[in-house]
C-alpha positions in Angstrom: 12.8 -11.3 53.2 15.4 -9.0 52.7 17.6 -12.0 51.2 14.6 -12.5 48.7 14.4 -8.6 47.4 18.0 -8.8 46.8 18.0 -11.8 44.8 14.8 -10.0 42.7 16.7 -7.0 42.2 20.0 -8.6 41.1 17.4 -10.7 38.6 16.0 -7.6 37.3 19.2 -5.8 36.9 20.7 -8.6 34.6 17.8 -9.1 32.5 17.7 -5.0 32.0 21.5 -5.4 31.0 20.8 -8.5 28.9 17.7 -6.2 26.9 19.6 -3.0 26.4 22.7 -4.9 25.1 20.9 -6.7 22.5 22.2 -6.4 18.9 20.4 -5.1 16.2 18.3 -7.6 13.5 20.2 -8.7 11.2 18.9 -11.0 8.0 20.6 -14.4 6.8 24.0 -12.9 5.9 24.3 -11.4 8.9 24.2 -7.9 8.2 22.0 -5.5 10.0 18.6 -5.3 8.7 17.4 -1.9 6.6 14.2 -0.3 8.0 11.9 0.4 5.2 8.9 2.5 5.1 5.9 1.9 2.4 5.2 6.1 2.5 2.4 5.4 -0.5 0.9 2.9 -2.9 -1.3 3.8 -5.9 -3.2 1.3 -8.4 -6.9 -0.3 -8.9 -8.3 -1.2 -5.6 -9.2 -5.0 -5.9 -5.5 -5.5 -7.1 -3.7 -3.2 -5.3 -5.2 -4.6 -2.1 -4.0 -8.3 -3.1 -0.7 -6.8 -4.2 0.2 -5.0 -0.6 0.0 -7.5 2.2 1.4 -10.0 -0.2 4.9 -8.0 -0.9 4.9 -7.1 2.8 5.1 -10.6 3.9 7.5 -11.7 0.6 9.6 -8.9 1.6 10.1 -10.3 5.4 10.4 -13.8 4.0 12.8 -12.8 2.0 14.9 -11.4 5.1 14.2 -8.0 4.7 12.5 -7.2 7.9 9.0 -5.8 8.3 7.9 -2.8 6.5 6.5 -0.1 8.1 3.1 1.0 6.6 2.8 4.6 6.7 0.5 5.0 4.2 -2.1 6.4 6.3 -0.1 9.7 7.2 -1.2 10.5 3.3 2.6 11.5 2.3 3.5 11.1 -0.9 7.3 9.7 -2.0 7.8 13.0 -3.8 7.6 14.8 -1.0 9.9 12.5 1.0 12.3 12.3 -1.3 12.8 16.1 -1.3 15.3 18.0 0.7 13.1 20.4 3.0 10.9 20.9 6.1 7.9 18.4 5.2 10.2 15.9 4.2 12.2 16.0 7.5 9.2 16.3 9.6 7.9 13.0 8.1 11.2 11.1 8.4 11.5 12.3 12.3 7.6 11.0 12.6 8.8 7.6 10.5 12.2 6.8 10.7 13.8 4.4 8.2 16.4 3.7 6.2 14.7 3.3 2.6 11.4 4.6 1.9 9.2 3.4 -0.9 6.6 4.0 -3.0 4.3 1.6 -5.1 2.7 2.5 -8.3 0.5 -0.6 -9.9 -0.6 -0.1 -13.3 -3.9 -1.6 -14.5 -3.8 -5.0 -15.0 -4.0 -6.4 -19.0 -6.7 -9.0 -19.7 -6.1 -11.5 -22.2 -9.5 -13.7 -23.1 -8.8 -16.7 -25.3 -11.7 -19.0 -27.0 -10.9 -22.1 -28.1 -13.1 -24.9 -29.7 -12.5 -28.6 -29.2 -14.6 -31.2 -31.1 -15.4 -34.2 -28.6 -16.8 -37.5 -29.4 -19.9 -38.5 -27.4 -22.9 -41.0 -27.4 -26.4 -39.1 -28.1 -29.3 -40.7 -25.8 -30.2 -43.0 -28.6 -26.8 -44.8 -28.5 -25.4 -42.7 -31.6 -21.9 -41.6 -32.1 -22.3 -37.4 -32.5 -19.5 -34.7 -32.3 -20.1 -32.1 -30.0 -17.9 -28.9 -30.2 -16.5 -27.9 -26.7 -16.0 -24.2 -25.7 -13.0 -23.8 -23.9 -12.6 -20.1 -22.6 -9.4 -18.9 -20.3 -8.2 -15.5 -19.1 -4.6 -14.5 -18.2 -3.6 -11.7 -16.9 -0.5 -9.2 -16.8 0.0 -6.7 -13.9 3.0 -4.2 -13.9 4.3 -2.8 -10.9 7.2 -0.4 -10.2 8.2 0.0 -6.8 10.4 3.6 -6.3 12.9 3.5 -3.2 14.5 7.0 -1.9 17.5 7.2 1.1 18.6 10.5 2.0 16.5 13.3 1.0 17.9 14.7 -2.7 19.9 11.3 -3.6 18.4 9.6 -6.8 15.7 7.1 -6.4 16.3 3.3 -7.8 13.5 1.7 -9.1 12.2 -2.1 -9.1 10.2 -2.5 -12.2 8.4 -5.9 -12.5 5.5 -7.5 -14.6 3.3 -10.2 -12.7 1.3 -12.7 -14.4 -1.4 -15.1 -13.1 -0.2 -19.0 -12.6 -3.0 -20.5 -14.4 -5.4 -19.3 -17.7 -8.1 -21.2 -16.3 -10.0 -18.6 -14.1 -13.6 -17.5 -14.0 -15.3 -15.7 -16.1 -15.1 -12.6 -14.4 -11.6 -12.6 -14.8 -11.2 -10.5 -11.3 -9.0 -13.7 -9.9 -6.7 -13.6 -12.9 -5.8 -10.0 -12.3 -5.7 -10.8 -8.3 -2.9 -13.8 -9.2 -1.4 -11.4 -11.6 -1.2 -9.0 -8.6 0.2 -11.7 -6.1 2.7 -12.8 -8.5 4.2 -9.0 -9.0 4.2 -8.6 -5.2 6.3 -12.0 -5.3 8.4 -11.1 -8.2 8.6 -7.0 -6.7 10.0 -8.5 -3.0 12.7 -10.8 -4.7 14.1 -8.1 -7.2 14.0 -5.4 -3.8 16.0 -8.3 -2.1 18.7 -8.7 -4.5 19.2 -4.9 -4.8 19.6 -5.0 -1.2 22.4 -7.6 -0.3 
């Protein structure tokens, strides 16, 4: 019984030693990952709801690591970036290397109507020309991601415009905006990853 207990204690000691000496997470280049904290995100609700999860996922996929979502704290990036006790308190509670703020502008919707004549046969078997109306919507969504490091240092900015992948969407055109917001998220994550290499 004592021998079994000694083996168990020895195994736990080895396991604990292995856990305590684990190296910090690193990205594909082998450098330690930065800890990023999303402080706030502003913009039209439906588009922002599509942008933020896509941005967090795309940033993680690009090796930036998981971004801590601290939006529920109600803090503002300007306060976090300014020297002072409010900034220090926020940083103590939400430690990170860089703090992010997102500003998504209202998407610009472009509506296109086209006409295309098409030859068809009538029910009587007579050829007729029918005017086909084709309606398309496309959208552009501009987003600015601002990064601050140490309090009082100059902020860096990532500015991108996302576009929907196809112009053929529903007449409600909400999907065009959503697609453009997701495209903006992908572009912002790509640019951010490039900036932080």
